[in-house]
Structure formats: structure tokens, C-alpha cells
C-alpha positions in Angstrom: 20.8 51.6 120.5 18.3 53.9 122.0 20.8 55.6 124.3 23.2 56.6 121.5 20.3 58.0 119.4 19.1 60.0 122.4 22.6 61.4 123.0 23.1 62.5 119.5 19.6 64.0 119.1 18.9 65.4 122.5 20.0 68.7 124.1 18.2 67.5 127.2 20.9 66.1 129.5 18.3 65.1 132.1 16.6 62.8 129.6 20.0 61.3 128.6 20.9 60.9 132.2 17.7 59.1 133.1 18.1 56.7 130.2 21.8 56.0 131.1 20.9 55.5 134.8 18.2 52.9 133.8 20.7 51.1 131.6 23.3 51.1 134.3 20.9 49.7 136.9 19.4 47.1 134.6 22.7 45.9 133.2 25.2 45.6 136.0 27.8 43.8 133.8 27.8 46.5 131.1 29.8 49.6 131.1 27.5 51.4 128.7 25.3 53.0 131.3 28.2 54.4 133.4 30.1 55.5 130.3 27.2 57.5 129.2 26.6 58.9 132.7 30.2 60.0 132.4 29.4 61.7 129.2 26.5 63.6 130.8 28.7 64.6 133.8 31.4 65.8 131.4 28.9 67.9 129.4 27.8 69.5 132.6 31.4 70.4 133.4 31.9 67.9 136.2 35.1 66.3 135.2 35.7 64.5 138.5 32.3 62.9 138.3 32.9 61.9 134.7 36.2 60.3 135.7 34.4 58.3 138.5 31.8 57.1 136.0 34.4 56.0 133.4 36.2 54.1 136.1 32.9 52.3 137.0 32.6 51.4 133.3 36.1 50.0 133.3 35.3 47.9 136.4 32.3 46.5 134.6 34.1 45.9 131.3 37.8 45.9 131.9 38.7 44.9 128.3 36.8 47.8 126.7 39.6 49.9 125.2 37.4 52.9 124.5 36.7 53.3 128.2 40.4 53.3 129.1 41.2 55.7 126.3 38.6 58.1 127.5 39.8 57.9 131.1 43.3 58.6 130.0 42.2 61.6 127.9 40.1 63.0 130.8 42.9 62.6 133.3 45.4 64.3 131.0 43.2 67.1 129.6 43.9 70.6 130.8 41.1 72.6 129.2 37.3 72.2 129.1 37.5 72.1 125.2 39.8 69.1 125.4 37.6 67.4 127.9 34.5 67.8 125.8 36.3 65.9 123.0 37.2 63.0 125.3 34.3 60.8 124.6 34.3 58.3 121.8 30.6 57.4 121.4 
């Protein structure tokens, strides 16, 4: 998927965010866009926004275990280092 490739190759969070926003808007039943917007928010140090985006991903795809695991990890993490490792892409 183009988004995953962009995430792994890009240091430009704005580019990743734009692509994730486009995916989120164009695929309202998919949690992929919101999940990756959460990744961007997390990389920018905005844990609360990351949690909100992961919750949106769960609303869209309630059976996706990866989203629930990430949310649980984000909510329980106490350091920024732990939070950066929360995402299972």
C-alpha cells in the first residue's frame, strides 16, 4: 500500500498526513486512514490526538485487533519512548 511505503520512507510528516487524510476521507469504512493519522500525531508528540484517531479507527473497524492493542498501549504508556513504540504498522 502506498501509505505504508510513504510512512517507512518519508521523514516528511506533512506528506504522510496528507496521504492519510485522503485515505480517511475516501474510505469511511476503513480504519487505515485514522490509524495512520494517529501515527503522525504520535510522531509529533500529540498523544491525546493520537488516541482520538485510534479510537476513530476502532469505530470504523471494531474487529481490528491491532487498533485496540495500539490504543491500550498508548493509554498505558508513561514515557514518550514507550509511546513511539506503540504503533504496529
